[in-house]
VOTOR-913437 format. One record per residue (C-alpha): residue number from 1; x, y, z. Coordinates in pm, 1 decimal, decimal comma. Layout:
<sites>
<site num="NUM" east="X" north="Y" up="Z"/>
...
</sites>
This chain:
<sites>
<site num="1" east="2609,0" north="152,4" up="160,1"/>
<site num="2" east="2715,8" north="456,3" up="346,1"/>
<site num="3" east="2391,6" north="600,3" up="207,2"/>
<site num="4" east="2192,0" north="316,7" up="322,0"/>
<site num="5" east="2320,8" north="358,1" up="647,0"/>
<site num="6" east="2234,0" north="734,6" up="689,4"/>
<site num="7" east="1909,9" north="643,4" up="579,3"/>
<site num="8" east="1896,3" north="377,4" up="849,4"/>
<site num="9" east="1999,3" north="587,0" up="1147,4"/>
<site num="10" east="1668,5" north="789,4" up="1089,7"/>
<site num="11" east="1422,3" north="527,7" up="1011,4"/>
<site num="12" east="1560,9" north="357,2" up="1337,9"/>
<site num="13" east="1564,7" north="675,7" up="1560,1"/>
<site num="14" east="1189,0" north="735,6" up="1403,1"/>
<site num="15" east="1072,8" north="411,9" up="1531,1"/>
<site num="16" east="1325,9" north="321,4" up="1801,1"/>
<site num="17" east="1272,4" north="616,4" up="2007,7"/>
<site num="18" east="900,3" north="572,3" up="2049,3"/>
<site num="19" east="947,7" north="218,0" up="2147,8"/>
<site num="20" east="1200,0" north="316,8" up="2411,2"/>
<site num="21" east="978,8" north="587,8" up="2533,4"/>
<site num="22" east="697,7" north="340,4" up="2608,2"/>
<site num="23" east="905,0" north="86,2" up="2751,4"/>
<site num="24" east="1035,7" north="394,4" up="2997,8"/>
<site num="25" east="708,9" north="482,6" up="3118,0"/>
<site num="26" east="576,5" north="166,4" up="3152,8"/>
<site num="27" east="868,0" north="116,7" up="3408,3"/>
<site num="28" east="803,0" north="455,3" up="3545,2"/>
<site num="29" east="414,5" north="412,5" up="3577,5"/>
<site num="30" east="174,1" north="147,5" up="3476,7"/>
<site num="31" east="251,9" north="-198,9" up="3309,0"/>
<site num="32" east="-35,4" north="-100,8" up="3110,4"/>
<site num="33" east="113,5" north="130,6" up="2882,6"/>
<site num="34" east="306,7" north="-95,2" up="2708,6"/>
<site num="35" east="-25,9" north="-187,6" up="2494,3"/>
<site num="36" east="-55,3" north="189,0" up="2381,6"/>
<site num="37" east="225,4" north="50,7" up="2114,6"/>
<site num="38" east="-6,5" north="-173,8" up="1986,8"/>
<site num="39" east="-339,7" north="-1,9" up="2046,1"/>
<site num="40" east="-196,1" north="299,6" up="1797,9"/>
<site num="41" east="7,6" north="100,5" up="1564,0"/>
<site num="42" east="-278,1" north="82,9" up="1275,8"/>
<site num="43" east="-288,6" north="440,1" up="1274,2"/>
<site num="44" east="83,6" north="507,4" up="1169,5"/>
<site num="45" east="-44,9" north="343,7" up="782,7"/>
<site num="46" east="-271,8" north="625,3" up="751,9"/>
<site num="47" east="-3,7" north="851,8" up="759,4"/>
<site num="48" east="195,6" north="656,2" up="553,8"/>
<site num="49" east="-50,1" north="662,2" up="305,8"/>
<site num="50" east="-81,9" north="1014,5" up="267,3"/>
<site num="51" east="310,6" north="1084,1" up="325,6"/>
<site num="52" east="351,5" north="827,7" up="-19,7"/>
<site num="53" east="145,1" north="1067,6" up="-206,7"/>
<site num="54" east="310,2" north="1412,6" up="-110,8"/>
<site num="55" east="627,6" north="1300,5" up="-56,4"/>
<site num="56" east="800,6" north="1021,5" up="-210,4"/>
<site num="57" east="603,9" north="1057,1" up="-532,9"/>
<site num="58" east="662,3" north="1444,9" up="-562,2"/>
<site num="59" east="1013,0" north="1391,8" up="-524,1"/>
<site num="60" east="1047,5" north="1166,4" up="-805,4"/>
<site num="61" east="820,6" north="1376,1" up="-1012,9"/>
<site num="62" east="1087,4" north="1664,3" up="-936,6"/>
<site num="63" east="1362,7" north="1427,0" up="-1055,6"/>
<site num="64" east="1229,4" north="1282,3" up="-1368,5"/>
<site num="65" east="1004,7" north="1515,7" up="-1481,1"/>
<site num="66" east="1244,5" north="1810,6" up="-1372,7"/>
<site num="67" east="907,7" north="1998,3" up="-1161,1"/>
<site num="68" east="1069,3" north="2239,6" up="-911,0"/>
<site num="69" east="772,1" north="2271,5" up="-762,2"/>
<site num="70" east="627,8" north="1934,1" up="-669,9"/>
<site num="71" east="815,2" north="1943,0" up="-323,9"/>
<site num="72" east="704,3" north="2232,3" up="-167,3"/>
<site num="73" east="330,8" north="2189,9" up="-293,1"/>
<site num="74" east="302,9" north="1837,7" up="-169,4"/>
<site num="75" east="436,8" north="1980,9" up="164,7"/>
<site num="76" east="189,3" north="2247,2" up="209,3"/>
<site num="77" east="-76,1" north="1984,7" up="91,0"/>
<site num="78" east="29,3" north="1709,8" up="356,3"/>
<site num="79" east="48,1" north="1946,0" up="635,6"/>
<site num="80" east="-296,4" north="2042,7" up="586,8"/>
<site num="81" east="-431,5" north="1735,4" up="542,1"/>
<site num="82" east="-238,9" north="1562,9" up="819,0"/>
<site num="83" east="-359,8" north="1827,6" up="1063,9"/>
<site num="84" east="-733,2" north="1741,2" up="1001,2"/>
<site num="85" east="-641,9" north="1363,7" up="1018,3"/>
<site num="86" east="-473,1" north="1353,1" up="1338,3"/>
<site num="87" east="-676,1" north="1582,8" up="1520,2"/>
<site num="88" east="-974,0" north="1393,8" up="1411,3"/>
<site num="89" east="-829,5" north="1079,4" up="1562,6"/>
<site num="90" east="-703,8" north="1263,7" up="1879,4"/>
<site num="91" east="-1064,1" north="1427,4" up="1904,2"/>
<site num="92" east="-1227,1" north="1089,1" up="1864,1"/>
<site num="93" east="-1004,5" north="889,6" up="2065,5"/>
<site num="94" east="-1257,4" north="721,7" up="2272,2"/>
<site num="95" east="-1420,2" north="563,0" up="2009,7"/>
<site num="96" east="-1087,8" north="416,6" up="1845,0"/>
<site num="97" east="-1007,3" north="281,1" up="2193,0"/>
<site num="98" east="-1395,4" north="121,6" up="2226,7"/>
<site num="99" east="-1369,1" north="-28,5" up="1890,3"/>
<site num="100" east="-1016,8" north="-160,3" up="1956,3"/>
<site num="101" east="-1183,3" north="-343,8" up="2315,3"/>
<site num="102" east="-969,4" north="-167,7" up="2540,0"/>
<site num="103" east="-1016,2" north="22,9" up="2851,7"/>
<site num="104" east="-1095,0" north="452,8" up="2762,4"/>
<site num="105" east="-986,5" north="531,2" up="3130,5"/>
<site num="106" east="-655,0" north="360,5" up="3138,4"/>
<site num="107" east="-528,4" north="483,9" up="2774,8"/>
<site num="108" east="-687,6" north="796,9" up="2666,8"/>
<site num="109" east="-427,5" north="1058,9" up="2766,8"/>
<site num="110" east="-148,2" north="858,5" up="2608,3"/>
<site num="111" east="-299,1" north="740,2" up="2303,4"/>
<site num="112" east="-334,7" north="1107,7" up="2268,6"/>
<site num="113" east="-15,8" north="1181,4" up="2292,4"/>
<site num="114" east="87,9" north="866,2" up="2051,1"/>
<site num="115" east="-101,3" north="982,2" up="1808,9"/>
<site num="116" east="21,7" north="1359,0" up="1821,6"/>
<site num="117" east="388,1" north="1219,5" up="1827,6"/>
<site num="118" east="279,9" north="1007,2" up="1487,7"/>
<site num="119" east="189,1" north="1335,4" up="1327,9"/>
<site num="120" east="521,7" north="1501,4" up="1425,3"/>
<site num="121" east="737,3" north="1215,4" up="1321,2"/>
<site num="122" east="542,0" north="1221,4" up="956,9"/>
<site num="123" east="626,0" north="1583,5" up="946,9"/>
<site num="124" east="973,1" north="1502,5" up="1018,6"/>
<site num="125" east="1017,6" north="1246,7" up="749,1"/>
<site num="126" east="881,8" north="1507,8" up="485,3"/>
<site num="127" east="1185,6" north="1723,2" up="537,2"/>
<site num="128" east="1437,1" north="1409,2" up="565,7"/>
<site num="129" east="1285,1" north="1259,7" up="219,7"/>
<site num="130" east="1329,7" north="1609,1" up="79,6"/>
<site num="131" east="1705,7" north="1579,3" up="177,2"/>
<site num="132" east="1766,1" north="1215,3" up="53,8"/>
<site num="133" east="1687,7" north="1330,5" up="-284,0"/>
<site num="134" east="1920,4" north="1622,9" up="-263,0"/>
<site num="135" east="2164,8" north="1386,9" up="-141,8"/>
<site num="136" east="2188,0" north="1567,1" up="205,0"/>
<site num="137" east="2197,5" north="1312,5" up="437,3"/>
<site num="138" east="2408,0" north="1425,3" up="699,1"/>
<site num="139" east="2190,3" north="1734,8" up="734,3"/>
<site num="140" east="1906,2" north="1458,3" up="739,5"/>
<site num="141" east="2094,5" north="1289,9" up="1001,0"/>
<site num="142" east="2113,5" north="1602,9" up="1218,9"/>
<site num="143" east="1753,5" north="1690,7" up="1207,4"/>
<site num="144" east="1631,7" north="1348,4" up="1328,9"/>
<site num="145" east="1901,6" north="1315,3" up="1596,8"/>
<site num="146" east="1754,4" north="1652,6" up="1738,2"/>
<site num="147" east="1403,9" north="1601,1" up="1683,0"/>
<site num="148" east="1414,0" north="1261,4" up="1871,5"/>
<site num="149" east="1607,2" north="1365,8" up="2146,8"/>
<site num="150" east="1395,2" north="1611,2" up="2204,4"/>
<site num="151" east="1114,4" north="1357,8" up="2188,6"/>
<site num="152" east="1258,1" north="1162,8" up="2430,1"/>
<site num="153" east="1434,5" north="1347,4" up="2671,8"/>
<site num="154" east="1148,8" north="1587,4" up="2749,2"/>
<site num="155" east="908,3" north="1282,5" up="2783,0"/>
<site num="156" east="1102,5" north="1070,7" up="3039,8"/>
<site num="157" east="1217,0" north="1392,2" up="3232,9"/>
<site num="158" east="840,0" north="1512,5" up="3247,9"/>
<site num="159" east="762,0" north="1169,1" up="3373,2"/>
<site num="160" east="986,8" north="1139,9" up="3654,1"/>
<site num="161" east="859,8" north="1480,0" up="3801,1"/>
<site num="162" east="514,7" north="1437,7" up="3776,1"/>
<site num="163" east="225,8" north="1184,7" up="3743,0"/>
<site num="164" east="3,9" north="1400,7" up="3542,3"/>
<site num="165" east="-44,9" north="1228,9" up="3238,1"/>
<site num="166" east="-148,8" north="1561,2" up="3078,4"/>
<site num="167" east="127,6" north="1774,5" up="3190,2"/>
<site num="168" east="364,9" north="1478,9" up="3065,9"/>
<site num="169" east="187,2" north="1483,3" up="2722,3"/>
<site num="170" east="208,2" north="1902,2" up="2693,9"/>
<site num="171" east="564,1" north="1908,8" up="2795,9"/>
<site num="172" east="716,3" north="1612,1" up="2570,4"/>
<site num="173" east="509,4" north="1748,4" up="2284,3"/>
<site num="174" east="561,0" north="2122,4" up="2268,7"/>
<site num="175" east="966,8" north="2112,1" up="2210,8"/>
<site num="176" east="958,1" north="1845,4" up="1948,9"/>
<site num="177" east="678,1" north="2061,1" up="1777,7"/>
<site num="178" east="861,8" north="2412,3" up="1799,5"/>
<site num="179" east="1185,9" north="2221,3" up="1640,7"/>
<site num="180" east="1009,3" north="2075,5" up="1350,5"/>
<site num="181" east="848,7" north="2400,3" up="1284,8"/>
<site num="182" east="1172,0" north="2557,6" up="1262,6"/>
<site num="183" east="1322,9" north="2303,2" up="1026,0"/>
<site num="184" east="1013,7" north="2304,5" up="785,4"/>
<site num="185" east="1033,9" north="2698,3" up="753,3"/>
<site num="186" east="1449,9" north="2641,3" up="712,8"/>
<site num="187" east="1384,3" north="2389,1" up="433,9"/>
<site num="188" east="1095,1" north="2604,6" up="261,9"/>
<site num="189" east="1127,2" north="2802,1" up="-55,9"/>
<site num="190" east="946,8" north="2991,6" up="-329,1"/>
<site num="191" east="711,0" north="2791,5" up="-557,1"/>
<site num="192" east="429,5" north="2829,3" up="-747,3"/>
<site num="193" east="125,1" north="2591,8" up="-653,6"/>
<site num="194" east="145,3" north="2259,0" up="-894,1"/>
<site num="195" east="-81,1" north="1961,1" up="-842,5"/>
<site num="196" east="-25,0" north="1639,3" up="-1054,8"/>
<site num="197" east="-201,7" north="1387,7" up="-856,2"/>
<site num="198" east="-255,9" north="1148,6" up="-1150,6"/>
<site num="199" east="137,3" north="1181,9" up="-1223,2"/>
<site num="200" east="231,6" north="1133,1" up="-856,4"/>
<site num="201" east="10,1" north="792,4" up="-807,3"/>
<site num="202" east="229,3" north="664,3" up="-1111,5"/>
<site num="203" east="566,8" north="637,0" up="-940,5"/>
<site num="204" east="428,0" north="498,0" up="-620,3"/>
<site num="205" east="60,6" north="383,5" up="-626,2"/>
<site num="206" east="175,5" north="5,8" up="-490,7"/>
<site num="207" east="282,1" north="161,9" up="-196,6"/>
<site num="208" east="-26,5" north="368,4" up="-109,7"/>
<site num="209" east="-222,1" north="69,0" up="-147,3"/>
<site num="210" east="22,6" north="-184,2" up="82,4"/>
<site num="211" east="-46,6" north="126,6" up="328,8"/>
<site num="212" east="-406,5" north="128,8" up="296,9"/>
<site num="213" east="-424,4" north="-278,8" up="316,0"/>
<site num="214" east="-223,9" north="-283,6" up="634,5"/>
<site num="215" east="-439,0" north="-16,7" up="810,0"/>
<site num="216" east="-717,8" north="-210,5" up="745,2"/>
<site num="217" east="-563,6" north="-547,3" up="836,8"/>
<site num="218" east="-412,2" north="-462,2" up="1174,7"/>
<site num="219" east="-722,5" north="-218,9" up="1261,3"/>
<site num="220" east="-945,8" north="-521,0" up="1246,2"/>
<site num="221" east="-709,0" north="-802,4" up="1317,4"/>
<site num="222" east="-560,1" north="-632,9" up="1651,4"/>
<site num="223" east="-922,2" north="-546,5" up="1757,5"/>
<site num="224" east="-992,5" north="-905,8" up="1760,6"/>
<site num="225" east="-667,6" north="-1032,0" up="1908,5"/>
<site num="226" east="-699,2" north="-798,9" up="2238,5"/>
<site num="227" east="-1082,3" north="-928,2" up="2252,6"/>
<site num="228" east="-1065,4" north="-1245,0" up="2236,9"/>
<site num="229" east="-676,8" north="-1385,6" up="2265,1"/>
<site num="230" east="-493,7" north="-1201,5" up="2557,9"/>
<site num="231" east="-199,2" north="-1459,1" up="2577,3"/>
<site num="232" east="-127,8" north="-1411,5" up="2193,6"/>
<site num="233" east="-181,0" north="-1039,0" up="2202,4"/>
<site num="234" east="118,6" north="-1030,9" up="2487,9"/>
<site num="235" east="311,1" north="-1237,5" up="2239,1"/>
<site num="236" east="242,7" north="-997,2" up="1963,7"/>
<site num="237" east="303,0" north="-684,4" up="2150,4"/>
<site num="238" east="626,5" north="-820,3" up="2245,7"/>
<site num="239" east="730,9" north="-933,5" up="1908,3"/>
<site num="240" east="620,6" north="-576,4" up="1771,8"/>
<site num="241" east="867,5" north="-437,4" up="2031,7"/>
<site num="242" east="1157,3" north="-580,2" up="1912,4"/>
<site num="243" east="1093,3" north="-614,9" up="1518,8"/>
<site num="244" east="881,3" north="-315,6" up="1460,0"/>
<site num="245" east="1192,8" north="-94,0" up="1448,9"/>
<site num="246" east="1362,3" north="-346,6" up="1203,3"/>
<site num="247" east="1080,5" north="-316,5" up="1004,5"/>
<site num="248" east="1108,6" north="50,3" up="966,3"/>
<site num="249" east="1459,9" north="36,5" up="903,7"/>
<site num="250" east="1428,8" north="-221,5" up="630,4"/>
<site num="251" east="1235,1" north="44,6" up="444,4"/>
<site num="252" east="1558,4" north="245,4" up="366,9"/>
<site num="253" east="1629,6" north="17,1" up="104,7"/>
<site num="254" east="1334,9" north="89,2" up="-110,6"/>
<site num="255" east="1385,1" north="480,5" up="-67,0"/>
<site num="256" east="1723,4" north="448,1" up="-171,1"/>
<site num="257" east="1647,7" north="267,9" up="-449,7"/>
<site num="258" east="1363,2" north="502,4" up="-512,5"/>
<site num="259" east="1633,8" north="793,1" up="-529,3"/>
<site num="260" east="1886,8" north="592,2" up="-757,7"/>
<site num="261" east="1606,5" north="482,4" up="-998,8"/>
<site num="262" east="1487,7" north="845,9" up="-1033,1"/>
<site num="263" east="1821,5" north="1024,1" up="-1094,9"/>
<site num="264" east="1892,2" north="665,6" up="-1328,0"/>
<site num="265" east="2168,8" north="557,8" up="-1122,2"/>
<site num="266" east="2027,0" north="242,8" up="-1027,1"/>
<site num="267" east="2234,0" north="-87,1" up="-1035,2"/>
<site num="268" east="2064,9" north="-338,0" up="-921,5"/>
<site num="269" east="2400,0" north="-577,4" up="-778,6"/>
<site num="270" east="2511,9" north="-316,0" up="-574,5"/>
<site num="271" east="2169,2" north="-222,3" up="-435,6"/>
<site num="272" east="2103,1" north="-616,5" up="-411,0"/>
<site num="273" east="2441,1" north="-698,9" up="-224,6"/>
<site num="274" east="2385,0" north="-417,3" up="35,7"/>
<site num="275" east="2057,6" north="-447,0" up="73,9"/>
<site num="276" east="2120,3" north="-827,0" up="219,6"/>
<site num="277" east="2405,8" north="-675,7" up="455,1"/>
<site num="278" east="2176,4" north="-459,9" up="577,9"/>
<site num="279" east="1920,1" north="-716,3" up="655,1"/>
<site num="280" east="2132,8" north="-951,2" up="815,8"/>
<site num="281" east="2243,1" north="-682,6" up="1063,2"/>
<site num="282" east="1846,1" north="-612,8" up="1127,2"/>
<site num="283" east="1775,5" north="-994,1" up="1186,4"/>
<site num="284" east="2102,7" north="-993,1" up="1429,0"/>
<site num="285" east="1969,0" north="-714,5" up="1630,3"/>
<site num="286" east="1585,3" north="-874,3" up="1657,1"/>
<site num="287" east="1783,6" north="-1231,2" up="1762,6"/>
<site num="288" east="2006,5" north="-1036,9" up="1984,8"/>
<site num="289" east="1684,0" north="-834,4" up="2166,2"/>
<site num="290" east="1506,5" north="-1176,2" up="2161,5"/>
<site num="291" east="1723,0" north="-1337,0" up="2364,7"/>
<site num="292" east="1814,6" north="-1051,9" up="2594,0"/>
<site num="293" east="1429,2" north="-926,8" up="2667,7"/>
<site num="294" east="1247,3" north="-1263,1" up="2639,7"/>
<site num="295" east="1259,9" north="-1272,0" up="3041,9"/>
<site num="296" east="1149,9" north="-941,6" up="3117,1"/>
<site num="297" east="773,4" north="-1012,4" up="2953,6"/>
<site num="298" east="556,5" north="-1276,8" up="3102,7"/>
<site num="299" east="454,0" north="-1450,2" up="2773,8"/>
<site num="300" east="445,7" north="-1819,7" up="2621,4"/>
<site num="301" east="772,6" north="-1901,0" up="2449,5"/>
<site num="302" east="588,4" north="-2172,0" up="2249,7"/>
<site num="303" east="403,3" north="-1860,8" up="2119,8"/>
<site num="304" east="610,9" north="-1613,4" up="2059,8"/>
<site num="305" east="908,2" north="-1862,1" up="1875,8"/>
<site num="306" east="617,6" north="-1920,2" up="1615,3"/>
<site num="307" east="610,0" north="-1547,8" up="1544,1"/>
<site num="308" east="962,1" north="-1500,1" up="1594,2"/>
<site num="309" east="1080,6" north="-1752,1" up="1324,3"/>
<site num="310" east="813,4" north="-1618,5" up="1096,8"/>
<site num="311" east="962,6" north="-1287,2" up="1084,5"/>
<site num="312" east="1288,2" north="-1356,4" up="1016,4"/>
<site num="313" east="1163,2" north="-1558,1" up="689,9"/>
<site num="314" east="957,6" north="-1248,0" up="588,1"/>
<site num="315" east="1300,7" north="-1035,9" up="653,3"/>
<site num="316" east="1492,6" north="-1251,0" up="433,1"/>
<site num="317" east="1240,4" north="-1236,7" up="144,0"/>
<site num="318" east="1243,0" north="-850,6" up="166,6"/>
<site num="319" east="1540,7" north="-682,5" up="3,2"/>
<site num="320" east="1452,3" north="-882,8" up="-349,0"/>
<site num="321" east="1104,4" north="-805,3" up="-318,8"/>
<site num="322" east="1128,5" north="-441,1" up="-276,5"/>
<site num="323" east="1404,6" north="-359,0" up="-508,7"/>
<site num="324" east="1197,1" north="-520,5" up="-806,7"/>
<site num="325" east="887,7" north="-340,4" up="-685,4"/>
<site num="326" east="1023,9" north="2,5" up="-671,8"/>
<site num="327" east="1190,2" north="-52,7" up="-1038,5"/>
<site num="328" east="893,1" north="-192,3" up="-1170,2"/>
<site num="329" east="651,1" north="105,1" up="-1023,5"/>
<site num="330" east="904,0" north="398,2" up="-1155,2"/>
<site num="331" east="1030,5" north="293,6" up="-1461,5"/>
<site num="332" east="748,5" north="55,9" up="-1625,8"/>
<site num="333" east="382,0" north="-59,0" up="-1536,2"/>
<site num="334" east="273,7" north="127,2" up="-1269,2"/>
<site num="335" east="-82,6" north="6,6" up="-1272,6"/>
<site num="336" east="44,9" north="-385,8" up="-1279,6"/>
<site num="337" east="280,3" north="-350,3" up="-1015,8"/>
<site num="338" east="2,4" north="-247,8" up="-825,7"/>
<site num="339" east="-240,4" north="-500,0" up="-942,6"/>
<site num="340" east="-0,3" north="-735,3" up="-817,8"/>
<site num="341" east="27,2" north="-570,0" up="-472,6"/>
<site num="342" east="-389,9" north="-573,1" up="-476,8"/>
<site num="343" east="-356,3" north="-928,0" up="-538,4"/>
<site num="344" east="-116,5" north="-997,2" up="-270,4"/>
<site num="345" east="-276,8" north="-808,9" up="23,5"/>
<site num="346" east="-626,8" north="-928,2" up="-82,7"/>
<site num="347" east="-482,6" north="-1260,2" up="-27,6"/>
<site num="348" east="-337,2" north="-1124,3" up="319,0"/>
<site num="349" east="-680,5" north="-958,9" up="424,5"/>
<site num="350" east="-866,4" north="-1310,4" up="351,8"/>
<site num="351" east="-649,4" north="-1490,6" up="542,7"/>
<site num="352" east="-636,2" north="-1213,1" up="830,3"/>
<site num="353" east="-1004,4" north="-1359,2" up="890,9"/>
<site num="354" east="-880,8" north="-1717,6" up="964,0"/>
<site num="355" east="-975,0" north="-1822,7" up="1303,3"/>
<site num="356" east="-654,6" north="-1876,1" up="1424,6"/>
<site num="357" east="-445,4" north="-1606,1" up="1631,2"/>
<site num="358" east="-140,2" north="-1763,5" up="1373,9"/>
<site num="359" east="-345,1" north="-1614,6" up="1121,3"/>
<site num="360" east="-55,9" north="-1321,0" up="1100,4"/>
<site num="361" east="221,6" north="-1566,7" up="1081,6"/>
<site num="362" east="20,0" north="-1741,4" up="781,8"/>
<site num="363" east="-41,4" north="-1405,2" up="572,5"/>
<site num="364" east="295,4" north="-1290,4" up="608,1"/>
<site num="365" east="473,8" north="-1632,1" up="447,3"/>
<site num="366" east="192,6" north="-1630,0" up="168,7"/>
<site num="367" east="205,2" north="-1226,2" up="94,2"/>
<site num="368" east="593,4" north="-1268,1" up="92,0"/>
<site num="369" east="605,0" north="-1638,3" up="-134,7"/>
<site num="370" east="327,0" north="-1431,5" up="-352,9"/>
<site num="371" east="607,4" north="-1072,0" up="-422,1"/>
<site num="372" east="852,0" north="-1330,4" up="-469,9"/>
<site num="373" east="722,5" north="-1536,8" up="-751,7"/>
<site num="374" east="486,4" north="-1237,6" up="-925,0"/>
<site num="375" east="773,4" north="-972,8" up="-944,4"/>
<site num="376" east="1051,5" north="-1201,7" up="-1012,7"/>
<site num="377" east="833,7" north="-1335,9" up="-1275,1"/>
<site num="378" east="746,9" north="-999,3" up="-1421,8"/>
<site num="379" east="1113,9" north="-869,6" up="-1420,2"/>
<site num="380" east="1266,6" north="-1204,3" up="-1563,8"/>
<site num="381" east="1031,1" north="-1169,9" up="-1841,3"/>
<site num="382" east="1055,9" north="-814,0" up="-1945,5"/>
<site num="383" east="1429,4" north="-739,8" up="-1861,3"/>
<site num="384" east="1774,1" north="-887,2" up="-1866,9"/>
<site num="385" east="2063,7" north="-736,4" up="-1688,3"/>
<site num="386" east="2363,3" north="-614,2" up="-1881,0"/>
<site num="387" east="2734,7" north="-657,6" up="-1787,9"/>
<site num="388" east="2689,5" north="-333,4" up="-1523,8"/>
<site num="389" east="2388,3" north="-508,8" up="-1372,2"/>
<site num="390" east="2156,6" north="-216,4" up="-1522,3"/>
<site num="391" east="1813,8" north="-350,5" up="-1623,9"/>
<site num="392" east="1745,7" north="-362,5" up="-2003,1"/>
<site num="393" east="1429,9" north="-382,7" up="-2126,2"/>
<site num="394" east="1318,9" north="-707,4" up="-2379,6"/>
<site num="395" east="973,9" north="-639,1" up="-2435,3"/>
<site num="396" east="683,2" north="-393,2" up="-2448,0"/>
<site num="397" east="449,7" north="-416,8" up="-2184,6"/>
</sites>
């Protein structure tokens, strides 16, 4: 549980600090700025896709195949690809904002800031993932606290001194960028360039497809929401503010499971027990945030409460679904695991085109139920738990 909470802290800071920063910008400047969180939300999944390939997969490859060159190889490749991808987004920000049916002049500068901050956050995640697999969570926490503090303090401090968005963006990004560069250099070592994409994909292909599907779903769905259902867009933006941090923190369950599975230290009962304790803490925080912050925003209660209830149900499904997906993906059949994720998100994608703003609630429940049934069936069919709560293979795939 201690390691889970340490990973929780890093995920919490990476997700919560940007949300709080946007909230303070909203208080200091224009009320329109709060929407930037939702506006750039789909872009985070692009970084997550790249991170899955060149971070999690490479670390698992290092542990299971004793390939010491994997980690540094993915760090270099990721950095090059991420620089290209995020600068393309920043350079084409006007097109992106227009595509999302928003006003370019109002959101351009802080959207660029948000995109570049996402790049820095994923660079930090590279180092944090490396440290998790080395069981050096304390140092990971230290880096995370310093990086997020720099980001928050300089952003708010500059915003209080000037209303010039360009100056705010530059002053907020440079200190954190220099710190991230420092820890990247400090945690680098000599290596021989080694690329094994097929092997890396095997270990986390389901996660790659999940992030790609979410990018497409949120990109087109949010575009439609902003255009046709402003009242619902406001409710969704509010729910994102009080649940997105918890969703990012919930990923600590899968991160820790992957570390222990790759090191052959995975105990299903222990991980499931700690995961549910952890999820109940996250749900409690969502309830507190909903009750305390609801009156701050001018949104319809009857709309927000529906999204809120569905989010809670979705969280309850998550621990079991995530643990079984991680185990099946790494230890047995990556192709079958990914195929089931493909079916699950295929259903989710189709439901996102329903002519109702509640399509998000419908697809969340459908997605969770499918994963619960499919991965529960695969696990029960091919494995049994021994007296030490370790999965034992029953049949061949």
